N, C-alpha and C positions, 0 to 999 in steps of 0.2 A: 492628365495622366492619373489613373486610379491609384489610391493609396494601398500599399501592400498590407494585407491582413494576416497577422501571425496567429498561430494557435496558442492555447493556454495549457500550461502544465498543471495537471490535477493529480495530487498525491493522496492516496488512501493508505493509512497505516493502522495497525491494531495489534494487540497481543495475538499470538497464534491461536486460531480457532474462533475468533470473534466474528468472522464472516466477510472479511474484506475482499477475498478473492472472488467469492460469489457475487458480491456487489459490483466489483470491477467488471466482471463478465456481463452483468446485466446492463450496466451503463454503456459498455462498448457497443451495444446494439442500437443505441440512440444515434441519431444523425450527427456525423462529424466528430465522433469520439473513437479514438484508436488506442488499443492497449500497448504499453511499452513491454515487449516480450523480453524478459531478462535472460541472461546467460546464467547457468548454474552448474555446479559440480556434483550436485546430488543426483541420485538415480531417479528416473521417472516413476511415478505411481502408475498403477495399471490403466488408469483412464486418461493419462497424459500423452500428448503427441509432441514430438520434437519439432520446433519451429512454430508451433501454435501456442502451446502452454509455456514452454521455455526452450532455449537453445541449450541442450545438454552437452557439456564439454568436460574434458578431463581437467584435473587440477593443474597440470603442467601447461595446457592450452590457456586456461584462465589466467595464470600468472604471466604468460607471455602477453596477453591482452592488457593486463595491468601495466607491465613494463613499457608497452607501446602507447600508453595513455589513451586507450580506446573507450574507457568507461566514464560516463557522466557521474556515476556513483557506484560504489560496490561495498559489500560488507560480508563478514563471515558470521553466519547464523547457524547454531546447532551443528557446528563442525563442517558446514558446507558454504562455499562462496556463492554469492549472487551479485550480478552487476548489470547495469543498463548501458547499452551501446550509444555513444554520442552521435555517430553518423546516422543511424536509423532514426533517432529521436529528432534531431535537428532537421532532417529531411522532411519529416511529417509536419513539424511545427511551421516550417517555412512555406509549406503548401497550405497553411491555414487550418490544419487539423489539430484538434485538442488531443493531447496525449495523456492517458491515465496510467499512473504508476501504482503497482501493488508492491510496496516496499515497506521496510521497517523504519523506525525513527533514526537509525544511523544513516541510512540512505537519504532520508528527508533532510537531515542536517547538512549533509554534503552538498546537496543540490542548492539549498538556500544560501550556503556560504559562497557559492560560485558567482553570486550577483549577476545572474543572467538577465538579458533584456526582455525575456518572455514573462508574461504574467503567470504567477504561481498561486494555486489554491491548495491549501493543505487541510485534510480532513482526518480526524482520528475516530475510529470505531471502538466502542466499548460493548462488552457483553452485558446482558441484563443481570446476571449473577455468576458467582464463581462455580456453583453447582452446574448451571446450564453450560458454562464454558467447558467444564470437565466432561460432561456428557457428549458435547459436540466433538471434542478431541477423541474420545473413545470411538465414536461412530466413524469419524474420518480415518482413524488409523487402525480400523478393524479390531477394536477392543484390545489393543496393545496397551496395557496399563503402564508399562515402563516408559513408553514414548509419551503417553498422556501426562504422566507425572513429571517428566523432564520439561515438557512445555509449561506445566503449571508453576514450576520453580522459577522459570524465566518470566512468567506473567507479572510477578510483583515488581520486577525492575522495569519491564516494558510499559506498564500502565502509568507509571509516574510521568511519562513524557507527554501526556495529553495537553499539558499547559503550553507546549511549544507549537500547537496547531491553531489554525484560524477558526476551525469549527470542530466541535465534538458531537457525535451522534451515538445514541444508545441503540444497539440492534436487538430490540426485544421482539420485533416482528419484521421479517425480511422485507416484505412489500412496503410497509410504512416507512422503514428506514431508507429504502431505495427511493421512494417518492420524495422524502425529505431532502435527500442529497441532490436529486434533480432540481428541486425548487431552489436550493442553495446555488447550484451551478448556473441556473437561469437568471439569478438575481444579478443585475448589472451593477449594483452598488458594491461598496467595499466589503470584503469578507472579514475584516478585523472586528473583534469585540462582539461577535455574534453568539458567544456562549453565555449561559447563565452560570457564572463561575461558582456560585455558592451551591447550586443544585448538583452540578457535576462533581464538585469536590466532595460533597456528601455521598454521592453514588460511588466514587472511587474509594472513599473510606470504607464503605460497606463491602466492597469487593476485596479489600485488603485484610478485613477482620474475619 
């Protein structure tokens, strides 16, 4: 009787605008990687499709799902709820598919605390500089300075959670960052202690100053 092969949970987190969603979409095109499509209460952006990018639901519907214990993790970010469906995720993992999560540090902490039997890899993405991050946010949000500044204020809190992750990658070049993450995921060895703590700490300090 052949041994059942379960998929791996791959979590990508980053401060808003550092590129994790783009990286998650690129990785999902690799063989046997599936995106965990989150439920959210925020309105879709012009290029987003319901059921593909997110499941867009009302706040009352989201809270009913919370009360029914339907989420593996959920968080409120920038006044909107985001959550990952247990049923969908476990179904994919039990079929041997690797599931990639595009979530923040709050969601990552919740998943790790559940002590699941599945293998979990956590990756934190950092921007090359604060100026570059601000420019990316402006481009993404159609030059809305108010939204960009709101995200930048949250950045100083979010970036401090890099220490909670197995691997930290600086997204100074999207293609290089993508290839580095693939190399990490294809490495069959342990993911712990793969960070150069001193170099990353210095980079984070430069982002905060």
